[in-house]
Jmol script that loads the backbone (N, CA, C; Angstrom):
load data "model"
ATOM      1  N   UNK A   1    -214.184  85.339-154.761  1.00  0.00           N
ATOM      2  CA  UNK A   1    -214.263  84.768-156.117  1.00  0.00           C
ATOM      3  C   UNK A   1    -215.664  84.808-156.674  1.00  0.00           C
ATOM      4  N   UNK A   2    -215.638  85.033-157.957  1.00  0.00           N
ATOM      5  CA  UNK A   2    -216.883  85.139-158.640  1.00  0.00           C
ATOM      6  C   UNK A   2    -217.203  83.818-159.323  1.00  0.00           C
ATOM      7  N   UNK A   3    -218.452  83.706-159.761  1.00  0.00           N
ATOM      8  CA  UNK A   3    -218.860  82.414-160.406  1.00  0.00           C
ATOM      9  C   UNK A   3    -218.022  82.084-161.673  1.00  0.00           C
ATOM     10  N   UNK A   4    -217.699  83.151-162.410  1.00  0.00           N
ATOM     11  CA  UNK A   4    -216.914  82.916-163.644  1.00  0.00           C
ATOM     12  C   UNK A   4    -215.510  82.484-163.298  1.00  0.00           C
ATOM     13  N   UNK A   5    -214.931  82.940-162.222  1.00  0.00           N
ATOM     14  CA  UNK A   5    -213.601  82.484-161.793  1.00  0.00           C
ATOM     15  C   UNK A   5    -213.609  80.998-161.465  1.00  0.00           C
ATOM     16  N   UNK A   6    -214.644  80.547-160.814  1.00  0.00           N
ATOM     17  CA  UNK A   6    -214.830  79.123-160.381  1.00  0.00           C
ATOM     18  C   UNK A   6    -214.960  78.301-161.651  1.00  0.00           C
ATOM     19  N   UNK A   7    -215.713  78.740-162.639  1.00  0.00           N
ATOM     20  CA  UNK A   7    -215.905  78.029-163.904  1.00  0.00           C
ATOM     21  C   UNK A   7    -214.618  77.955-164.620  1.00  0.00           C
ATOM     22  N   UNK A   8    -213.836  78.982-164.676  1.00  0.00           N
ATOM     23  CA  UNK A   8    -212.526  78.958-165.359  1.00  0.00           C
ATOM     24  C   UNK A   8    -211.545  78.039-164.699  1.00  0.00           C
ATOM     25  N   UNK A   9    -211.531  77.988-163.335  1.00  0.00           N
ATOM     26  CA  UNK A   9    -210.664  77.070-162.640  1.00  0.00           C
ATOM     27  C   UNK A   9    -211.089  75.627-162.892  1.00  0.00           C
ATOM     28  N   UNK A  10    -212.382  75.384-162.867  1.00  0.00           N
ATOM     29  CA  UNK A  10    -212.921  74.071-163.221  1.00  0.00           C
ATOM     30  C   UNK A  10    -212.524  73.582-164.599  1.00  0.00           C
ATOM     31  N   UNK A  11    -212.598  74.475-165.598  1.00  0.00           N
ATOM     32  CA  UNK A  11    -212.261  74.117-166.962  1.00  0.00           C
ATOM     33  C   UNK A  11    -210.731  73.781-167.034  1.00  0.00           C
ATOM     34  N   UNK A  12    -209.937  74.582-166.335  1.00  0.00           N
ATOM     35  CA  UNK A  12    -208.460  74.342-166.355  1.00  0.00           C
ATOM     36  C   UNK A  12    -208.162  72.977-165.706  1.00  0.00           C
ATOM     37  N   UNK A  13    -208.789  72.680-164.593  1.00  0.00           N
ATOM     38  CA  UNK A  13    -208.547  71.400-163.877  1.00  0.00           C
ATOM     39  C   UNK A  13    -209.045  70.224-164.714  1.00  0.00           C
ATOM     40  N   UNK A  14    -210.168  70.370-165.477  1.00  0.00           N
ATOM     41  CA  UNK A  14    -210.623  69.290-166.307  1.00  0.00           C
ATOM     42  C   UNK A  14    -209.726  69.113-167.509  1.00  0.00           C
ATOM     43  N   UNK A  15    -209.201  70.157-168.066  1.00  0.00           N
ATOM     44  CA  UNK A  15    -208.224  70.048-169.185  1.00  0.00           C
ATOM     45  C   UNK A  15    -206.927  69.338-168.727  1.00  0.00           C
ATOM     46  N   UNK A  16    -206.486  69.720-167.551  1.00  0.00           N
ATOM     47  CA  UNK A  16    -205.306  69.116-166.989  1.00  0.00           C
ATOM     48  C   UNK A  16    -205.445  67.635-166.747  1.00  0.00           C
ATOM     49  N   UNK A  17    -206.651  67.275-166.161  1.00  0.00           N
ATOM     50  CA  UNK A  17    -206.907  65.822-165.930  1.00  0.00           C
ATOM     51  C   UNK A  17    -207.042  65.133-167.229  1.00  0.00           C
ATOM     52  N   UNK A  18    -207.656  65.679-168.234  1.00  0.00           N
ATOM     53  CA  UNK A  18    -207.808  64.973-169.508  1.00  0.00           C
ATOM     54  C   UNK A  18    -206.443  64.782-170.168  1.00  0.00           C
ATOM     55  N   UNK A  19    -205.517  65.789-170.113  1.00  0.00           N
ATOM     56  CA  UNK A  19    -204.168  65.625-170.620  1.00  0.00           C
ATOM     57  C   UNK A  19    -203.410  64.490-169.863  1.00  0.00           C
ATOM     58  N   UNK A  20    -203.502  64.509-168.498  1.00  0.00           N
ATOM     59  CA  UNK A  20    -202.823  63.491-167.771  1.00  0.00           C
ATOM     60  C   UNK A  20    -203.342  62.105-168.152  1.00  0.00           C
ATOM     61  N   UNK A  21    -204.647  61.971-168.234  1.00  0.00           N
ATOM     62  CA  UNK A  21    -205.270  60.629-168.577  1.00  0.00           C
ATOM     63  C   UNK A  21    -204.800  60.203-169.992  1.00  0.00           C
ATOM     64  N   UNK A  22    -204.770  61.161-170.863  1.00  0.00           N
ATOM     65  CA  UNK A  22    -204.364  60.814-172.292  1.00  0.00           C
ATOM     66  C   UNK A  22    -202.915  60.328-172.315  1.00  0.00           C
ATOM     67  N   UNK A  23    -202.036  61.001-171.575  1.00  0.00           N
ATOM     68  CA  UNK A  23    -200.651  60.495-171.584  1.00  0.00           C
ATOM     69  C   UNK A  23    -200.478  59.238-170.929  1.00  0.00           C
ATOM     70  N   UNK A  24    -201.207  58.972-169.916  1.00  0.00           N
ATOM     71  CA  UNK A  24    -201.170  57.665-169.222  1.00  0.00           C
ATOM     72  C   UNK A  24    -201.693  56.561-170.092  1.00  0.00           C
ATOM     73  N   UNK A  25    -202.717  56.785-170.834  1.00  0.00           N
ATOM     74  CA  UNK A  25    -203.281  55.740-171.695  1.00  0.00           C
ATOM     75  C   UNK A  25    -202.620  55.571-172.997  1.00  0.00           C
ATOM     76  N   UNK A  26    -202.257  56.692-173.626  1.00  0.00           N
ATOM     77  CA  UNK A  26    -201.710  56.613-174.965  1.00  0.00           C
ATOM     78  C   UNK A  26    -200.333  57.087-175.082  1.00  0.00           C
ATOM     79  N   UNK A  27    -199.644  57.371-173.989  1.00  0.00           N
ATOM     80  CA  UNK A  27    -198.277  57.852-173.993  1.00  0.00           C
ATOM     81  C   UNK A  27    -197.285  56.896-174.533  1.00  0.00           C
ATOM     82  N   UNK A  28    -196.138  57.367-174.872  1.00  0.00           N
ATOM     83  CA  UNK A  28    -195.062  56.546-175.444  1.00  0.00           C
ATOM     84  C   UNK A  28    -194.637  55.501-174.455  1.00  0.00           C
ATOM     85  N   UNK A  29    -194.589  54.265-174.867  1.00  0.00           N
ATOM     86  CA  UNK A  29    -194.165  53.182-173.975  1.00  0.00           C
ATOM     87  C   UNK A  29    -192.766  52.860-174.051  1.00  0.00           C
ATOM     88  N   UNK A  30    -191.937  53.697-174.780  1.00  0.00           N
ATOM     89  CA  UNK A  30    -190.532  53.422-174.857  1.00  0.00           C
ATOM     90  C   UNK A  30    -189.955  53.410-173.448  1.00  0.00           C
ATOM     91  N   UNK A  31    -188.921  52.611-173.287  1.00  0.00           N
ATOM     92  CA  UNK A  31    -188.272  52.485-171.969  1.00  0.00           C
ATOM     93  C   UNK A  31    -188.734  51.277-171.196  1.00  0.00           C
ATOM     94  N   UNK A  32    -189.897  50.737-171.597  1.00  0.00           N
ATOM     95  CA  UNK A  32    -190.402  49.504-171.003  1.00  0.00           C
ATOM     96  C   UNK A  32    -189.705  48.330-171.692  1.00  0.00           C
ATOM     97  N   UNK A  33    -188.894  47.609-170.850  1.00  0.00           N
ATOM     98  CA  UNK A  33    -188.081  46.612-171.385  1.00  0.00           C
ATOM     99  C   UNK A  33    -188.323  45.263-170.606  1.00  0.00           C
ATOM    100  N   UNK A  34    -188.209  44.169-171.292  1.00  0.00           N
ATOM    101  CA  UNK A  34    -188.219  42.842-170.692  1.00  0.00           C
ATOM    102  C   UNK A  34    -186.777  42.502-170.375  1.00  0.00           C
ATOM    103  N   UNK A  35    -186.508  42.127-169.158  1.00  0.00           N
ATOM    104  CA  UNK A  35    -185.164  41.666-168.793  1.00  0.00           C
ATOM    105  C   UNK A  35    -185.312  40.217-168.415  1.00  0.00           C
ATOM    106  N   UNK A  36    -184.498  39.443-169.113  1.00  0.00           N
ATOM    107  CA  UNK A  36    -184.493  37.960-168.867  1.00  0.00           C
ATOM    108  C   UNK A  36    -183.226  37.618-168.172  1.00  0.00           C
ATOM    109  N   UNK A  37    -183.335  36.928-167.005  1.00  0.00           N
ATOM    110  CA  UNK A  37    -182.201  36.407-166.330  1.00  0.00           C
ATOM    111  C   UNK A  37    -182.262  34.863-166.215  1.00  0.00           C
ATOM    112  N   UNK A  38    -181.092  34.281-166.337  1.00  0.00           N
ATOM    113  CA  UNK A  38    -180.997  32.823-166.261  1.00  0.00           C
ATOM    114  C   UNK A  38    -179.897  32.552-165.175  1.00  0.00           C
ATOM    115  N   UNK A  39    -180.246  31.879-164.121  1.00  0.00           N
ATOM    116  CA  UNK A  39    -179.362  31.544-163.036  1.00  0.00           C
ATOM    117  C   UNK A  39    -178.747  32.820-162.442  1.00  0.00           C
ATOM    118  N   UNK A  40    -179.522  33.900-162.288  1.00  0.00           N
ATOM    119  CA  UNK A  40    -179.056  35.116-161.730  1.00  0.00           C
ATOM    120  C   UNK A  40    -178.298  36.033-162.628  1.00  0.00           C
ATOM    121  N   UNK A  41    -177.946  35.573-163.874  1.00  0.00           N
ATOM    122  CA  UNK A  41    -177.207  36.410-164.814  1.00  0.00           C
ATOM    123  C   UNK A  41    -178.167  36.929-165.890  1.00  0.00           C
ATOM    124  N   UNK A  42    -177.943  38.157-166.267  1.00  0.00           N
ATOM    125  CA  UNK A  42    -178.752  38.787-167.356  1.00  0.00           C
ATOM    126  C   UNK A  42    -178.524  38.076-168.648  1.00  0.00           C
ATOM    127  N   UNK A  43    -179.618  37.499-169.243  1.00  0.00           N
ATOM    128  CA  UNK A  43    -179.536  36.788-170.512  1.00  0.00           C
ATOM    129  C   UNK A  43    -179.755  37.732-171.638  1.00  0.00           C
ATOM    130  N   UNK A  44    -180.622  38.680-171.477  1.00  0.00           N
ATOM    131  CA  UNK A  44    -180.941  39.615-172.501  1.00  0.00           C
ATOM    132  C   UNK A  44    -181.947  40.625-172.063  1.00  0.00           C
ATOM    133  N   UNK A  45    -182.000  41.769-172.818  1.00  0.00           N
ATOM    134  CA  UNK A  45    -182.939  42.870-172.536  1.00  0.00           C
ATOM    135  C   UNK A  45    -183.662  43.130-173.907  1.00  0.00           C
ATOM    136  N   UNK A  46    -184.992  43.179-173.852  1.00  0.00           N
ATOM    137  CA  UNK A  46    -185.774  43.206-175.085  1.00  0.00           C
ATOM    138  C   UNK A  46    -186.863  44.281-174.966  1.00  0.00           C
ATOM    139  N   UNK A  47    -187.054  45.034-176.051  1.00  0.00           N
ATOM    140  CA  UNK A  47    -188.056  46.138-176.056  1.00  0.00           C
ATOM    141  C   UNK A  47    -189.465  45.537-176.217  1.00  0.00           C
ATOM    142  N   UNK A  48    -190.339  46.062-175.383  1.00  0.00           N
ATOM    143  CA  UNK A  48    -191.762  45.530-175.419  1.00  0.00           C
ATOM    144  C   UNK A  48    -192.546  45.985-176.596  1.00  0.00           C
ATOM    145  N   UNK A  49    -191.994  47.044-177.269  1.00  0.00           N
ATOM    146  CA  UNK A  49    -192.741  47.542-178.454  1.00  0.00           C
ATOM    147  C   UNK A  49    -192.466  46.729-179.709  1.00  0.00           C
ATOM    148  N   UNK A  50    -191.502  45.782-179.642  1.00  0.00           N
ATOM    149  CA  UNK A  50    -191.103  44.960-180.886  1.00  0.00           C
ATOM    150  C   UNK A  50    -191.670  43.555-180.655  1.00  0.00           C
ATOM    151  N   UNK A  51    -192.586  43.134-181.439  1.00  0.00           N
ATOM    152  CA  UNK A  51    -193.143  41.764-181.399  1.00  0.00           C
ATOM    153  C   UNK A  51    -192.035  40.767-181.770  1.00  0.00           C
ATOM    154  N   UNK A  52    -191.829  39.795-180.981  1.00  0.00           N
ATOM    155  CA  UNK A  52    -190.777  38.793-181.177  1.00  0.00           C
ATOM    156  C   UNK A  52    -190.905  37.528-180.323  1.00  0.00           C
ATOM    157  N   UNK A  53    -190.228  36.464-180.778  1.00  0.00           N
ATOM    158  CA  UNK A  53    -190.220  35.257-179.949  1.00  0.00           C
ATOM    159  C   UNK A  53    -188.774  35.056-179.574  1.00  0.00           C
ATOM    160  N   UNK A  54    -188.533  34.765-178.299  1.00  0.00           N
ATOM    161  CA  UNK A  54    -187.160  34.693-177.757  1.00  0.00           C
ATOM    162  C   UNK A  54    -186.940  33.307-177.240  1.00  0.00           C
ATOM    163  N   UNK A  55    -185.862  32.619-177.769  1.00  0.00           N
ATOM    164  CA  UNK A  55    -185.472  31.326-177.319  1.00  0.00           C
ATOM    165  C   UNK A  55    -184.511  31.531-176.150  1.00  0.00           C
ATOM    166  N   UNK A  56    -184.761  31.044-174.991  1.00  0.00           N
ATOM    167  CA  UNK A  56    -183.943  31.204-173.825  1.00  0.00           C
ATOM    168  C   UNK A  56    -183.210  29.884-173.599  1.00  0.00           C
ATOM    169  N   UNK A  57    -181.935  29.901-174.055  1.00  0.00           N
ATOM    170  CA  UNK A  57    -181.090  28.643-173.932  1.00  0.00           C
ATOM    171  C   UNK A  57    -181.822  27.541-174.737  1.00  0.00           C
ATOM    172  N   UNK A  58    -181.700  26.396-174.173  1.00  0.00           N
ATOM    173  CA  UNK A  58    -182.352  25.201-174.703  1.00  0.00           C
ATOM    174  C   UNK A  58    -183.586  24.774-173.870  1.00  0.00           C
ATOM    175  N   UNK A  59    -184.006  25.639-172.926  1.00  0.00           N
ATOM    176  CA  UNK A  59    -185.010  25.221-172.021  1.00  0.00           C
ATOM    177  C   UNK A  59    -186.419  25.922-172.147  1.00  0.00           C
ATOM    178  N   UNK A  60    -186.355  27.208-172.496  1.00  0.00           N
ATOM    179  CA  UNK A  60    -187.576  27.977-172.442  1.00  0.00           C
ATOM    180  C   UNK A  60    -187.723  28.849-173.763  1.00  0.00           C
ATOM    181  N   UNK A  61    -188.916  29.294-173.944  1.00  0.00           N
ATOM    182  CA  UNK A  61    -189.221  30.192-175.058  1.00  0.00           C
ATOM    183  C   UNK A  61    -190.312  31.104-174.608  1.00  0.00           C
ATOM    184  N   UNK A  62    -190.182  32.447-174.898  1.00  0.00           N
ATOM    185  CA  UNK A  62    -191.191  33.369-174.529  1.00  0.00           C
ATOM    186  C   UNK A  62    -191.594  34.237-175.737  1.00  0.00           C
ATOM    187  N   UNK A  63    -192.670  34.933-175.661  1.00  0.00           N
ATOM    188  CA  UNK A  63    -193.148  35.705-176.753  1.00  0.00           C
ATOM    189  C   UNK A  63    -193.532  37.130-176.273  1.00  0.00           C
ATOM    190  N   UNK A  64    -193.123  38.124-177.048  1.00  0.00           N
ATOM    191  CA  UNK A  64    -193.569  39.436-176.901  1.00  0.00           C
ATOM    192  C   UNK A  64    -194.532  39.835-177.996  1.00  0.00           C
ATOM    193  N   UNK A  65    -195.771  40.094-177.684  1.00  0.00           N
ATOM    194  CA  UNK A  65    -196.744  40.400-178.739  1.00  0.00           C
ATOM    195  C   UNK A  65    -197.639  41.535-178.231  1.00  0.00           C
ATOM    196  N   UNK A  66    -197.703  42.633-178.978  1.00  0.00           N
ATOM    197  CA  UNK A  66    -198.540  43.771-178.591  1.00  0.00           C
ATOM    198  C   UNK A  66    -198.197  44.297-177.186  1.00  0.00           C
ATOM    199  N   UNK A  67    -196.958  44.267-176.814  1.00  0.00           N
ATOM    200  CA  UNK A  67    -196.510  44.764-175.514  1.00  0.00           C
ATOM    201  C   UNK A  67    -196.728  43.818-174.369  1.00  0.00           C
ATOM    202  N   UNK A  68    -197.151  42.655-174.652  1.00  0.00           N
ATOM    203  CA  UNK A  68    -197.518  41.639-173.590  1.00  0.00           C
ATOM    204  C   UNK A  68    -196.487  40.454-173.754  1.00  0.00           C
ATOM    205  N   UNK A  69    -195.955  40.035-172.590  1.00  0.00           N
ATOM    206  CA  UNK A  69    -195.020  38.912-172.573  1.00  0.00           C
ATOM    207  C   UNK A  69    -195.629  37.716-171.915  1.00  0.00           C
ATOM    208  N   UNK A  70    -195.419  36.583-172.555  1.00  0.00           N
ATOM    209  CA  UNK A  70    -195.893  35.287-171.881  1.00  0.00           C
ATOM    210  C   UNK A  70    -194.885  34.209-172.246  1.00  0.00           C
ATOM    211  N   UNK A  71    -194.788  33.197-171.372  1.00  0.00           N
ATOM    212  CA  UNK A  71    -193.950  32.066-171.603  1.00  0.00           C
ATOM    213  C   UNK A  71    -194.679  31.067-172.453  1.00  0.00           C
ATOM    214  N   UNK A  72    -194.101  30.704-173.600  1.00  0.00           N
ATOM    215  CA  UNK A  72    -194.790  29.820-174.545  1.00  0.00           C
ATOM    216  C   UNK A  72    -194.349  28.407-174.476  1.00  0.00           C
ATOM    217  N   UNK A  73    -193.101  28.142-174.097  1.00  0.00           N
ATOM    218  CA  UNK A  73    -192.576  26.796-173.984  1.00  0.00           C
ATOM    219  C   UNK A  73    -191.613  26.678-172.809  1.00  0.00           C
ATOM    220  N   UNK A  74    -191.618  25.495-172.229  1.00  0.00           N
ATOM    221  CA  UNK A  74    -190.647  25.243-171.168  1.00  0.00           C
ATOM    222  C   UNK A  74    -190.482  23.716-171.060  1.00  0.00           C
ATOM    223  N   UNK A  75    -189.307  23.236-170.780  1.00  0.00           N
ATOM    224  CA  UNK A  75    -189.105  21.774-170.643  1.00  0.00           C
ATOM    225  C   UNK A  75    -189.130  21.299-169.191  1.00  0.00           C
ATOM    226  N   UNK A  76    -189.570  22.196-168.263  1.00  0.00           N
ATOM    227  CA  UNK A  76    -189.708  21.783-166.871  1.00  0.00           C
ATOM    228  C   UNK A  76    -190.916  20.862-166.703  1.00  0.00           C
ATOM    229  N   UNK A  77    -190.898  20.015-165.718  1.00  0.00           N
ATOM    230  CA  UNK A  77    -192.000  19.045-165.548  1.00  0.00           C
ATOM    231  C   UNK A  77    -193.341  19.653-165.104  1.00  0.00           C
ATOM    232  N   UNK A  78    -193.327  20.691-164.299  1.00  0.00           N
ATOM    233  CA  UNK A  78    -194.616  21.225-163.814  1.00  0.00           C
ATOM    234  C   UNK A  78    -195.326  22.282-164.711  1.00  0.00           C
ATOM    235  N   UNK A  79    -194.575  22.897-165.647  1.00  0.00           N
ATOM    236  CA  UNK A  79    -195.117  23.872-166.579  1.00  0.00           C
ATOM    237  C   UNK A  79    -195.828  25.030-165.913  1.00  0.00           C
ATOM    238  N   UNK A  80    -195.500  25.341-164.657  1.00  0.00           N
ATOM    239  CA  UNK A  80    -196.104  26.397-163.988  1.00  0.00           C
ATOM    240  C   UNK A  80    -195.782  27.826-164.620  1.00  0.00           C
ATOM    241  N   UNK A  81    -194.656  27.953-165.195  1.00  0.00           N
ATOM    242  CA  UNK A  81    -194.258  29.231-165.813  1.00  0.00           C
ATOM    243  C   UNK A  81    -195.233  29.505-167.029  1.00  0.00           C
ATOM    244  N   UNK A  82    -195.642  28.505-167.731  1.00  0.00           N
ATOM    245  CA  UNK A  82    -196.519  28.660-168.835  1.00  0.00           C
ATOM    246  C   UNK A  82    -197.912  29.097-168.368  1.00  0.00           C
ATOM    247  N   UNK A  83    -198.271  28.657-167.157  1.00  0.00           N
ATOM    248  CA  UNK A  83    -199.590  28.903-166.648  1.00  0.00           C
ATOM    249  C   UNK A  83    -199.728  30.329-165.925  1.00  0.00           C
ATOM    250  N   UNK A  84    -198.559  30.953-165.737  1.00  0.00           N
ATOM    251  CA  UNK A  84    -198.531  32.231-165.047  1.00  0.00           C
ATOM    252  C   UNK A  84    -199.168  33.259-165.970  1.00  0.00           C
ATOM    253  N   UNK A  85    -199.732  34.322-165.328  1.00  0.00           N
ATOM    254  CA  UNK A  85    -200.400  35.447-166.045  1.00  0.00           C
ATOM    255  C   UNK A  85    -199.304  36.148-166.872  1.00  0.00           C
ATOM    256  N   UNK A  86    -199.743  36.610-168.076  1.00  0.00           N
ATOM    257  CA  UNK A  86    -198.893  37.427-168.927  1.00  0.00           C
ATOM    258  C   UNK A  86    -198.487  38.664-168.181  1.00  0.00           C
ATOM    259  N   UNK A  87    -197.348  39.270-168.540  1.00  0.00           N
ATOM    260  CA  UNK A  87    -196.882  40.512-167.968  1.00  0.00           C
ATOM    261  C   UNK A  87    -196.780  41.603-169.066  1.00  0.00           C
ATOM    262  N   UNK A  88    -196.901  42.878-168.672  1.00  0.00           N
ATOM    263  CA  UNK A  88    -196.800  43.945-169.600  1.00  0.00           C
ATOM    264  C   UNK A  88    -196.143  45.191-168.964  1.00  0.00           C
ATOM    265  N   UNK A  89    -196.235  46.314-169.556  1.00  0.00           N
ATOM    266  CA  UNK A  89    -195.620  47.538-169.132  1.00  0.00           C
ATOM    267  C   UNK A  89    -195.965  47.924-167.708  1.00  0.00           C
ATOM    268  N   UNK A  90    -197.176  47.476-167.220  1.00  0.00           N
ATOM    269  CA  UNK A  90    -197.545  47.803-165.887  1.00  0.00           C
ATOM    270  C   UNK A  90    -196.710  46.989-164.811  1.00  0.00           C
ATOM    271  N   UNK A  91    -195.917  45.991-165.324  1.00  0.00           N
ATOM    272  CA  UNK A  91    -195.042  45.288-164.397  1.00  0.00           C
ATOM    273  C   UNK A  91    -195.384  43.769-164.265  1.00  0.00           C
ATOM    274  N   UNK A  92    -194.656  43.145-163.476  1.00  0.00           N
ATOM    275  CA  UNK A  92    -194.911  41.724-163.288  1.00  0.00           C
ATOM    276  C   UNK A  92    -193.649  40.900-163.488  1.00  0.00           C
ATOM    277  N   UNK A  93    -193.801  39.626-163.128  1.00  0.00           N
ATOM    278  CA  UNK A  93    -192.661  38.708-163.161  1.00  0.00           C
ATOM    279  C   UNK A  93    -193.202  37.335-163.578  1.00  0.00           C
ATOM    280  N   UNK A  94    -192.437  36.634-164.447  1.00  0.00           N
ATOM    281  CA  UNK A  94    -192.764  35.275-164.736  1.00  0.00           C
ATOM    282  C   UNK A  94    -191.490  34.440-164.294  1.00  0.00           C
ATOM    283  N   UNK A  95    -191.649  33.372-163.567  1.00  0.00           N
ATOM    284  CA  UNK A  95    -190.519  32.602-163.077  1.00  0.00           C
ATOM    285  C   UNK A  95    -190.694  31.194-163.454  1.00  0.00           C
ATOM    286  N   UNK A  96    -189.572  30.556-163.988  1.00  0.00           N
ATOM    287  CA  UNK A  96    -189.456  29.150-164.237  1.00  0.00           C
ATOM    288  C   UNK A  96    -188.446  28.691-163.205  1.00  0.00           C
ATOM    289  N   UNK A  97    -188.862  28.202-162.050  1.00  0.00           N
ATOM    290  CA  UNK A  97    -187.915  27.850-161.027  1.00  0.00           C
ATOM    291  C   UNK A  97    -187.014  26.664-161.371  1.00  0.00           C
ATOM    292  N   UNK A  98    -187.513  25.557-161.976  1.00  0.00           N
ATOM    293  CA  UNK A  98    -186.600  24.495-162.261  1.00  0.00           C
ATOM    294  C   UNK A  98    -185.451  24.845-163.243  1.00  0.00           C
ATOM    295  N   UNK A  99    -185.739  25.741-164.191  1.00  0.00           N
ATOM    296  CA  UNK A  99    -184.748  26.189-165.132  1.00  0.00           C
ATOM    297  C   UNK A  99    -184.055  27.477-164.779  1.00  0.00           C
ATOM    298  N   UNK A 100    -184.404  28.079-163.607  1.00  0.00           N
ATOM    299  CA  UNK A 100    -183.853  29.275-163.059  1.00  0.00           C
ATOM    300  C   UNK A 100    -183.960  30.458-164.001  1.00  0.00           C
ATOM    301  N   UNK A 101    -185.113  30.571-164.662  1.00  0.00           N
ATOM    302  CA  UNK A 101    -185.347  31.652-165.669  1.00  0.00           C
ATOM    303  C   UNK A 101    -186.347  32.655-165.054  1.00  0.00           C
ATOM    304  N   UNK A 102    -186.016  33.895-165.163  1.00  0.00           N
ATOM    305  CA  UNK A 102    -186.930  34.976-164.614  1.00  0.00           C
ATOM    306  C   UNK A 102    -187.152  35.997-165.768  1.00  0.00           C
ATOM    307  N   UNK A 103    -188.416  36.286-166.035  1.00  0.00           N
ATOM    308  CA  UNK A 103    -188.758  37.322-166.933  1.00  0.00           C
ATOM    309  C   UNK A 103    -189.377  38.435-166.143  1.00  0.00           C
ATOM    310  N   UNK A 104    -188.827  39.670-166.273  1.00  0.00           N
ATOM    311  CA  UNK A 104    -189.197  40.776-165.448  1.00  0.00           C
ATOM    312  C   UNK A 104    -189.265  42.081-166.280  1.00  0.00           C
ATOM    313  N   UNK A 105    -190.157  42.891-165.958  1.00  0.00           N
ATOM    314  CA  UNK A 105    -190.316  44.218-166.701  1.00  0.00           C
ATOM    315  C   UNK A 105    -189.516  45.263-166.003  1.00  0.00           C
ATOM    316  N   UNK A 106    -188.760  46.041-166.723  1.00  0.00           N
ATOM    317  CA  UNK A 106    -187.990  47.168-166.187  1.00  0.00           C
ATOM    318  C   UNK A 106    -188.549  48.408-166.822  1.00  0.00           C
ATOM    319  N   UNK A 107    -189.070  49.370-165.970  1.00  0.00           N
ATOM    320  CA  UNK A 107    -189.715  50.559-166.461  1.00  0.00           C
ATOM    321  C   UNK A 107    -188.784  51.575-167.060  1.00  0.00           C
ATOM    322  N   UNK A 108    -187.490  51.588-166.647  1.00  0.00           N
ATOM    323  CA  UNK A 108    -186.600  52.647-167.061  1.00  0.00           C
ATOM    324  C   UNK A 108    -185.607  52.153-168.102  1.00  0.00           C
ATOM    325  N   UNK A 109    -185.703  50.917-168.590  1.00  0.00           N
ATOM    326  CA  UNK A 109    -184.768  50.419-169.570  1.00  0.00           C
ATOM    327  C   UNK A 109    -183.473  49.845-168.991  1.00  0.00           C
ATOM    328  N   UNK A 110    -183.273  50.072-167.688  1.00  0.00           N
ATOM    329  CA  UNK A 110    -182.116  49.481-167.084  1.00  0.00           C
ATOM    330  C   UNK A 110    -182.418  48.064-166.557  1.00  0.00           C
ATOM    331  N   UNK A 111    -181.354  47.331-166.243  1.00  0.00           N
ATOM    332  CA  UNK A 111    -181.505  45.988-165.880  1.00  0.00           C
ATOM    333  C   UNK A 111    -182.363  45.957-164.569  1.00  0.00           C
ATOM    334  N   UNK A 112    -183.348  45.037-164.563  1.00  0.00           N
ATOM    335  CA  UNK A 112    -184.183  44.882-163.429  1.00  0.00           C
ATOM    336  C   UNK A 112    -183.365  44.106-162.380  1.00  0.00           C
ATOM    337  N   UNK A 113    -183.677  44.350-161.118  1.00  0.00           N
ATOM    338  CA  UNK A 113    -182.954  43.662-160.105  1.00  0.00           C
ATOM    339  C   UNK A 113    -183.497  42.242-160.033  1.00  0.00           C
ATOM    340  N   UNK A 114    -182.659  41.272-160.287  1.00  0.00           N
ATOM    341  CA  UNK A 114    -183.013  39.905-160.338  1.00  0.00           C
ATOM    342  C   UNK A 114    -182.764  39.214-158.962  1.00  0.00           C
ATOM    343  N   UNK A 115    -183.710  38.454-158.543  1.00  0.00           N
ATOM    344  CA  UNK A 115    -183.532  37.639-157.367  1.00  0.00           C
ATOM    345  C   UNK A 115    -182.686  36.421-157.786  1.00  0.00           C
ATOM    346  N   UNK A 116    -181.620  36.145-157.063  1.00  0.00           N
ATOM    347  CA  UNK A 116    -180.839  35.046-157.438  1.00  0.00           C
ATOM    348  C   UNK A 116    -181.486  33.761-156.816  1.00  0.00           C
ATOM    349  N   UNK A 117    -181.362  32.612-157.466  1.00  0.00           N
ATOM    350  CA  UNK A 117    -181.950  31.393-157.060  1.00  0.00           C
ATOM    351  C   UNK A 117    -180.907  30.541-156.506  1.00  0.00           C
ATOM    352  N   UNK A 118    -181.013  30.077-155.255  1.00  0.00           N
ATOM    353  CA  UNK A 118    -179.974  29.251-154.597  1.00  0.00           C
ATOM    354  C   UNK A 118    -179.983  27.855-155.319  1.00  0.00           C
ATOM    355  N   UNK A 119    -178.763  27.327-155.387  1.00  0.00           N
ATOM    356  CA  UNK A 119    -178.691  26.082-156.049  1.00  0.00           C
ATOM    357  C   UNK A 119    -178.919  24.941-155.103  1.00  0.00           C
TER     358      UNK A 119
END
end "model"
wireframe off; spacefill off
backbone 0.3
color backbone group
């Protein structure tokens, strides 16, 4: 191999890495969905790209804003679900155990597998 061949291979590898990084950072986030389950049953599925506030029964309220989900209200005594870290397209789960509410991110738009909570 000659020096020019190595330079060409390096340029191609750098271009491929730049394209990969660009798609990872700025790629389409469609397909990332919030799946809400209550007592083990799917309550609803919501697109992370749409800013909205979701009332979950009469017990909880969550918010999707700029692709980030957080629990904004809960009537449980400990309020731990409100203190949990926000979740986004990279994944995560928010659980309100007393109200049996689970917020989970599904990468492919299908229902996320929910853990059922024993009564």
